[in-house]
C-alpha positions as CSV (number, residue, x, y, z in Angstrom):
1,M,-155.2,138.5,-240.7
2,T,-155.3,141.4,-243.1
3,A,-154.6,144.9,-241.9
4,T,-158.3,145.8,-242.1
5,T,-159.3,143.1,-239.6
6,L,-156.9,143.8,-236.8
7,V,-158.1,144.7,-233.3
8,L,-155.6,145.8,-230.6
9,A,-155.1,142.3,-229.2
10,D,-154.1,141.1,-232.6
11,V,-150.8,143.0,-232.4
12,L,-149.6,140.3,-230.0
13,P,-148.3,137.1,-231.4
14,A,-151.1,134.6,-232.0
15,S,-151.5,131.6,-229.8
16,R,-154.3,129.8,-228.0
17,V,-152.7,130.5,-224.7
18,K,-152.7,134.2,-225.5
19,D,-156.4,134.1,-226.5
20,A,-157.3,132.2,-223.3
21,A,-155.4,134.7,-221.2
22,L,-157.0,137.7,-223.0
23,V,-160.5,136.2,-222.5
24,A,-159.9,135.6,-218.8
25,G,-158.2,138.9,-218.4
26,G,-161.1,140.7,-220.0
27,A,-163.5,139.1,-217.6
28,A,-161.3,140.0,-214.7
29,V,-161.0,143.6,-215.8
30,T,-164.8,143.9,-216.2
31,G,-165.2,142.4,-212.7
32,L,-162.7,144.8,-211.2
33,L,-164.1,147.9,-212.9
34,G,-167.6,146.8,-212.0
35,Q,-166.7,147.2,-208.4
36,V,-166.5,150.9,-208.9
37,A,-170.3,151.2,-208.4
38,V,-172.6,153.8,-206.8
39,P,-176.0,152.6,-205.6
40,L,-178.7,155.1,-206.5
41,P,-181.6,155.4,-203.9
42,F,-184.3,155.8,-206.6
43,T,-183.4,152.7,-208.7
44,P,-182.4,149.2,-208.1
45,V,-179.8,149.5,-210.9
46,P,-176.4,150.8,-209.7
47,L,-174.2,153.1,-211.6
48,S,-170.9,151.3,-212.3
49,L,-167.9,151.2,-214.6
50,G,-168.8,147.8,-215.8
51,T,-170.2,149.1,-219.1
52,F,-167.0,151.1,-219.6
53,A,-164.9,147.9,-219.2
54,V,-167.1,146.1,-221.7
55,L,-166.5,148.8,-224.3
56,L,-162.7,148.6,-223.9
57,V,-162.6,144.8,-223.6
58,G,-164.9,144.2,-226.6
59,A,-163.0,146.7,-228.8
60,T,-159.6,145.5,-227.8
61,L,-160.3,141.7,-228.1
62,G,-162.7,141.8,-231.1
63,P,-166.1,140.2,-231.3
64,A,-165.4,136.6,-230.6
65,R,-162.9,137.0,-227.8
66,G,-164.7,140.0,-226.4
67,A,-168.1,138.2,-226.3
68,L,-166.4,135.0,-224.9
69,S,-164.8,137.1,-222.2
70,M,-168.2,138.4,-221.1
71,V,-169.7,134.9,-221.2
72,V,-166.9,133.9,-218.8
73,F,-167.7,137.0,-216.7
74,V,-171.4,136.1,-216.5
75,L,-170.9,132.4,-215.9
76,A,-168.4,133.0,-213.2
77,G,-170.6,135.5,-211.5
78,V,-173.6,133.2,-211.7
79,A,-171.4,130.5,-210.2
80,G,-170.6,132.7,-207.2
81,V,-167.7,134.9,-208.0
82,P,-168.8,138.2,-206.4
83,W,-167.7,140.5,-209.2
84,F,-170.9,142.0,-210.4
85,A,-171.5,145.6,-209.2
86,G,-171.3,145.9,-205.5
87,A,-169.6,142.5,-205.1
88,T,-172.7,140.6,-205.9
89,A,-173.1,137.2,-207.6
90,G,-175.9,135.0,-208.9
91,A,-178.6,135.9,-211.3
92,H,-181.5,137.0,-209.1
93,F,-181.2,140.8,-209.0
94,A,-182.8,143.6,-210.9
95,S,-179.8,144.6,-213.0
96,F,-178.8,141.1,-214.2
97,G,-180.2,141.8,-217.6
98,Y,-177.7,144.5,-218.1
99,V,-174.9,142.0,-217.2
100,L,-176.3,139.7,-219.9
101,G,-176.2,142.6,-222.3
102,Y,-172.5,142.8,-221.8
103,V,-172.1,139.8,-224.1
104,L,-174.0,141.4,-226.9
105,A,-172.3,144.8,-226.3
106,A,-168.8,143.2,-226.4
107,A,-169.7,141.4,-229.7
108,T,-171.1,144.7,-231.1
109,V,-168.2,147.0,-230.3
110,G,-165.7,144.2,-231.2
111,A,-167.3,143.7,-234.6
112,L,-167.1,147.4,-235.3
113,A,-163.5,147.5,-234.1
114,R,-162.8,144.8,-236.7
115,R,-164.0,147.3,-239.2
116,Q,-161.6,149.9,-237.8
117,A,-164.2,151.9,-235.9
118,D,-161.8,152.1,-233.0
119,R,-159.2,154.0,-234.9
120,R,-160.8,157.5,-234.8
121,V,-162.8,159.2,-232.1
122,L,-166.1,159.7,-233.9
123,P,-166.5,156.2,-235.2
124,A,-165.3,154.8,-231.8
125,G,-167.9,156.9,-230.1
126,A,-170.6,155.6,-232.4
127,A,-169.5,152.0,-231.8
128,A,-169.5,152.6,-228.0
129,A,-173.0,154.1,-228.2
130,L,-174.3,151.1,-230.2
131,A,-172.7,148.8,-227.6
132,T,-174.3,150.7,-224.8
133,L,-177.7,150.4,-226.5
134,A,-177.2,146.6,-226.6
135,V,-176.7,146.7,-222.8
136,Y,-180.0,148.6,-222.5
137,A,-181.8,146.3,-224.9
138,C,-181.1,143.4,-222.6
139,G,-181.3,145.2,-219.3
140,V,-184.6,147.0,-219.7
141,P,-186.7,143.8,-220.5
142,W,-185.1,142.0,-217.6
143,L,-185.8,144.9,-215.3
144,M,-189.5,145.0,-216.4
145,A,-189.9,141.3,-215.8
146,Y,-188.0,141.3,-212.5
147,L,-189.9,144.2,-211.0
148,G,-193.2,143.6,-212.8
149,I,-193.3,147.1,-214.3
150,G,-194.1,148.5,-217.7
151,L,-191.7,150.1,-220.3
152,P,-192.1,153.7,-219.1
153,E,-191.2,152.8,-215.6
154,A,-188.3,150.6,-216.7
155,L,-186.9,153.4,-218.8
156,A,-187.3,155.9,-215.9
157,L,-185.4,153.5,-213.6
158,G,-183.0,151.7,-215.9
159,V,-182.1,154.2,-218.7
160,A,-182.8,157.8,-217.9
161,P,-180.6,158.0,-214.8
162,F,-177.6,156.5,-216.6
163,L,-177.6,158.4,-219.9
164,V,-175.2,161.1,-219.0
165,G,-172.8,158.7,-217.4
166,D,-173.0,156.3,-220.3
167,V,-172.3,159.2,-222.7
168,L,-169.2,160.0,-220.7
169,K,-168.0,156.4,-220.7
170,A,-168.5,156.2,-224.4
171,L,-166.5,159.4,-224.9
172,L,-163.7,158.2,-222.7
173,A,-163.6,154.9,-224.5
174,A,-163.7,156.7,-227.9
175,S,-160.7,158.8,-226.8
176,L,-158.6,155.9,-225.3
177,L,-159.0,153.5,-228.2
178,P,-157.6,155.7,-231.0
179,A,-154.8,156.7,-228.5
180,A,-153.9,153.1,-228.0
181,W,-153.7,152.6,-231.8
182,R,-151.3,155.6,-232.0
183,L,-149.1,154.0,-229.3
184,V,-149.1,150.7,-231.2
185,G,-148.1,152.5,-234.4
186,T,-149.6,153.0,-237.8
187,D,-147.6,150.1,-239.4
188,R,-149.7,147.6,-237.4
189,R,-153.1,148.8,-238.4
């Protein structure tokens, strides 16, 4: 790989075993951070750190490994691993569309990290914001269908209450990613 295509995981020696471990580890990290969840009484969508995990996993692993990690996360959760927010599993709940959006979000932030958007705070924040929009783009239609509501209600239940938290998650990710690159060293960029 050329220096312009590296993501953080690429600083490790290449191997299929490493890739498999990173994909499984990314799914596990997302499952663990997703357990930091706060149910909100006015919406069926919980506030969780799952989206934050997706931002870090996608940017660190890159688009293919990041998206595959989220596919593993989704499939394991559907199969019964209780690692969706609030230790839930399956696909029959109001916020499952947001979980599906994790795949697109990881691919999005990973692709932007491949273009070095994770090296500086402002581009990393923009990448995190775009990835968060990908989560909303999948979650809101699912919420509408699941609850049988229109777009204004879905935005009120599934976007508005989370904007401040998602901005904070994006800012934190945008700070951590460039810091991780500084720890790795400029000669590996």
